[in-house]
C-alpha positions as CSV (number, residue, x, y, z in Angstrom):
1,M,38.0,11.2,12.3
2,A,41.2,9.4,11.3
3,H,41.6,5.8,12.4
4,T,45.1,5.2,13.6
5,Q,46.9,1.9,14.2
6,G,47.3,2.6,17.9
7,M,43.6,2.5,18.7
8,G,41.9,-0.7,19.9
9,R,43.1,-3.2,22.3
10,Q,46.4,-3.0,23.9
11,P,48.8,-5.9,23.1
12,L,48.7,-8.6,25.7
13,K,51.8,-8.4,27.9
14,I,52.9,-11.9,28.7
15,D,56.0,-13.0,30.5
16,V,56.8,-16.5,29.4
17,T,59.7,-17.6,31.4
18,K,63.0,-18.5,29.7
19,K,62.6,-22.1,30.8
20,D,59.1,-22.3,29.3
21,Q,60.3,-20.7,26.1
22,Q,63.0,-23.4,25.8
23,E,60.4,-26.0,26.5
24,L,58.2,-24.6,23.8
25,R,61.1,-24.6,21.2
26,S,62.0,-28.2,22.1
27,L,58.4,-29.2,21.9
28,L,58.2,-27.7,18.4
29,K,61.5,-29.4,17.3
30,G,60.3,-32.8,18.8
31,G,58.2,-35.5,17.3
32,V,54.5,-35.8,16.8
33,Q,52.2,-33.5,18.8
34,Q,48.5,-32.7,18.6
35,V,48.0,-29.8,16.1
36,R,46.3,-27.7,18.8
37,V,49.3,-28.1,21.1
38,V,51.7,-26.9,18.3
39,L,49.5,-23.9,17.4
40,R,49.3,-22.9,21.0
41,A,53.0,-23.2,21.4
42,L,53.7,-21.1,18.3
43,A,51.2,-18.5,19.5
44,L,52.8,-18.3,22.9
45,L,56.3,-17.8,21.4
46,Q,55.0,-15.0,19.1
47,L,53.3,-13.3,22.1
48,T,56.7,-13.3,23.9
49,E,57.9,-10.9,21.2
50,D,55.1,-8.4,22.0
51,V,53.0,-9.3,19.0
52,S,49.3,-8.5,19.5
53,A,46.6,-11.3,19.6
54,P,45.1,-10.1,16.3
55,Q,48.6,-10.1,14.6
56,V,49.3,-13.6,15.9
57,A,45.8,-14.7,14.6
58,K,46.9,-13.6,11.1
59,T,49.8,-16.1,11.0
60,I,48.3,-18.9,13.1
61,P,44.9,-20.3,12.6
62,L,43.6,-19.3,16.0
63,T,41.1,-16.5,16.7
64,P,42.2,-13.5,18.7
65,Q,39.8,-14.7,21.5
66,A,41.4,-18.1,21.6
67,I,44.9,-16.5,21.8
68,R,43.7,-14.2,24.7
69,R,42.3,-17.3,26.5
70,L,45.6,-19.0,26.0
71,V,47.4,-16.1,27.7
72,H,45.0,-16.3,30.6
73,R,45.4,-20.0,31.0
74,Y,49.2,-19.6,30.9
75,R,49.0,-17.0,33.7
76,K,46.7,-19.1,35.7
77,A,47.9,-22.7,35.1
78,G,51.4,-22.4,33.6
79,L,52.7,-23.9,30.4
80,E,51.1,-27.3,30.9
81,G,47.6,-25.7,31.5
82,A,48.0,-23.4,28.5
83,L,49.0,-26.0,26.0
84,H,46.8,-29.0,27.0
85,E,43.1,-29.0,27.7
86,K,41.7,-30.6,30.8
87,Q,40.0,-33.9,30.4
88,R,36.3,-33.2,29.9
89,P,33.8,-35.3,31.8
90,G,31.7,-37.3,29.4
91,A,28.1,-38.3,29.9
92,A,27.7,-41.3,32.2
93,E,26.9,-44.7,30.5
94,V,23.2,-45.1,30.3
95,L,23.2,-48.9,30.2
96,D,25.5,-51.2,32.1
97,H,27.1,-54.2,30.6
98,N,24.4,-56.7,31.8
99,Q,21.6,-54.5,30.5
100,K,23.3,-54.2,27.1
101,Q,23.7,-57.9,26.8
102,R,20.1,-58.6,27.7
103,I,18.9,-56.1,25.1
104,I,21.1,-57.6,22.4
105,A,19.9,-61.2,23.3
106,M,16.3,-59.9,23.0
107,V,16.9,-58.4,19.6
108,C,18.6,-61.7,18.4
109,A,15.4,-63.6,19.3
110,D,12.1,-63.3,17.4
111,P,10.2,-60.0,17.6
112,P,6.9,-60.0,19.7
113,E,4.0,-61.8,18.2
114,G,2.2,-59.8,15.5
115,R,5.4,-58.0,14.5
116,A,7.5,-58.9,11.4
117,R,10.7,-57.3,12.6
118,W,12.4,-55.3,15.3
119,T,12.5,-51.5,15.1
120,V,14.5,-49.2,17.3
121,R,11.3,-47.9,18.9
122,L,10.0,-51.5,19.5
123,V,13.3,-52.6,21.1
124,A,13.1,-49.6,23.5
125,E,9.5,-50.3,24.4
126,E,10.0,-54.1,24.8
127,A,13.2,-53.6,26.9
128,V,11.2,-51.5,29.4
129,K,8.1,-53.8,29.2
130,R,10.2,-56.9,29.9
131,K,11.8,-55.0,32.8
132,L,15.3,-55.3,31.4
133,I,15.8,-51.6,32.2
134,P,13.6,-49.0,34.0
135,Q,13.6,-46.6,31.0
136,V,15.6,-46.0,27.8
137,G,15.6,-43.6,24.9
138,R,15.5,-44.6,21.3
139,E,18.9,-43.0,20.6
140,T,20.5,-45.1,23.3
141,I,19.1,-48.2,21.6
142,R,20.1,-47.0,18.1
143,I,23.7,-46.5,19.3
144,L,23.8,-49.9,21.1
145,L,22.6,-51.7,18.0
146,L,25.0,-49.7,15.8
147,H,28.0,-50.7,18.0
148,H,27.0,-54.3,17.7
149,D,26.4,-54.0,14.0
150,L,22.8,-55.2,14.4
151,K,20.1,-54.1,11.9
152,P,17.1,-56.1,12.9
153,W,14.7,-53.9,10.9
154,R,16.3,-55.3,7.8
155,E,15.6,-58.9,8.7
156,K,12.0,-59.9,8.3
157,N,11.1,-63.1,10.1
158,V,8.9,-64.8,7.6
159,V,7.3,-68.2,8.1
160,R,7.3,-70.0,4.8
161,R,5.5,-73.2,3.9
162,R,7.7,-76.1,3.3
163,P,7.6,-77.3,-0.2
164,E,5.6,-80.5,-0.5
């Protein structure tokens, strides 16, 4: 069975308004833009010339699926929605400012009796034990220490005899 060029997906029909096409061209002539925005703008302009998503994907580093999603976003949310991503909600802060400060203060003091140095696990356990926070994961503690450039596991609190 001969495979012809016409088989497969139909080219996406997209009607980008003249105003939007002008806006896309001025965006591309303008100053600094995010690379993603520029790629989407170029893809939209090519699609207005009845170029299929796979053909566009050969000249612009976007997958055919990404190009099809771009078309759907344009139809649904207009030019702004197609070019720019919505702000994604990040994870909520695990520790509030006061909790962070109390943990940092604890780490700056001597480790518990019988321990030579603080470890990430020990910080997490002691913070809960001392009721600074109800619960906390080691990764949260690791990131907190990293952001404050603290490496307590490197500093061994050694009591030395004074020379006589």
